[in-house]
N, C-alpha and C positions, 0 to 999 in steps of 0.2 A: 371518306371515313376507314379508310382500315387504316390512317392516324390518329385518330383519334380513340377505335380500340390499342390502338402501342399502346398510348399515350397511359392508356387508360390502367391497361397490363405493368407499364411500366410503377405505374405509382401503386397499383399493389403492388408490387413488389418492394418497390422502396417504402411500405407501409412494415412490412417482413424483415426485411436482412437487417434495416438499418438498426433500429429497435434488440436486435440479435442479435448487434454488434455491442450499444452497448453497452445491454446482459452480459456482455465479458471479460469490459473490460471494468468494467465496476465487480467483477466477483472476482479478480486479476485483483486490483487493489482498494480489495477488501479486507485480506488477511498481512498486508503491509504493514495497513494501519493498526489491525490489530496484534499486530504485531511491533510496532513502535513502541502506541501505549503502554506494554504491559510489560516492554526491559527499561523503560520511562519512572513507570511502577517502581516495577524492582531497580530498579538504581536508588528509587527513594527511601525507599523501604530500609536500603540496604544500609546510606551516610543520610537518610534525612532530610542533605538537597533536592534538588529541580539538577537537571539533567540539562547542560548545556546545549541553547540550540540548532548550534554549528550544529551538528553531531549528527551525522547524516546513515543515510538506510543500510547503505552495506557497513554499516559498523557497526549501530544499532543488533546488529541482524549474524551481524560474529563476537555481537556481545551474547547471544543467544548457549550460543556453545564454550563458553569461561562460565570456571567453578566463586565462588560467592568473591574471595580473598581478589585474586581478578582480575574480577569485573570491578572492581572497583578498585584498583591499580590503573586495565586498560581505559576508564574512564577520566583519572585525570593525565594521562597521557596525551587523550585524545583534546585538556581543554589546550 
């Protein structure tokens, strides 16, 4: 009887903890996706070309802090 109560308690705990963890992971990754799309749009508006797909997130994050001229020049160096 005690084992059944323990299993029920663990199931209830998992039903609260796992969705909470997934929500936290989603909340942390969603702004990254927005930043990537924003910088791709920014580059497209400046040059009329699509940004190379091999540019990584950390490089796109660095582009957020560059001026317009530096952005285009930095993207050409990344290719």
